[in-house]
N, C-alpha and C positions, 0 to 999 in steps of 0.2 A: 311513908316517905321520910327519909332521914333528913338530918339537919342541913347537909350539903345541898340536897335537892331543894329544900325550902329557900335557902339563900340564893340559889341559882334562879329559882322561879321569881323571887323578889327582884333580882337583877334584871330579869327579862321584863318584868312589869314596869320597872323604873327606867328601863333603857340604858343600863350601865354597860360599859365594856367589861370584858372578862379576860383573864389570862390563865393559861393552863398548859400542862404537858400532856401529850397524847402520843403513845408509842415512841417515847424518847425524842419527840420533836416539840419545841416550844411554840405556842401560839399566843402572841401579844395583841392586845387591843382588838379582840374578836367581838363582833356584834352578835350577841346571843338573841335569837329571834323566837325560838319555840322549843319547849321541852315536852316530849310526848312519850307515852308508854305503849309498847306493843309486845304482847305476850310476856309481860313481867319484866321486860327490858326497857330502860329509859334511853331515849335518843335525844341528843341536843342538836338542833339545827341552827347553824350560824349563817352569816351572809355568804360564806364561801363553800361550806361543806357540812355533812352530818357526821356526828361522833357518837359512839357508844359510851354511855356515862361510866360504866364500870372500868373503862380503860383510861379515863381522865384522872390525872394526878396533879396535886398541888394547885388546886383551883383557887383563884383570887378574883374577888369582885373589885373592880377598879372604881374610883370616884368619878372618872370622866364619863360623860353621857354623850349619846349620839342622837 
């Protein structure tokens, strides 16, 4: 597990909002709910959608909590 995944898992545990780009679309104040691994690929589940971690760019952990 790389450092970005560890920060993301910590954000999920602490219930922090996250911000990131996914396929050239920006997602602000997303509620990260679950980080799972399936067949070597990590999936991020948010309140609205599931994302493949390898396509996530410019991940930011926000100070705001939900």
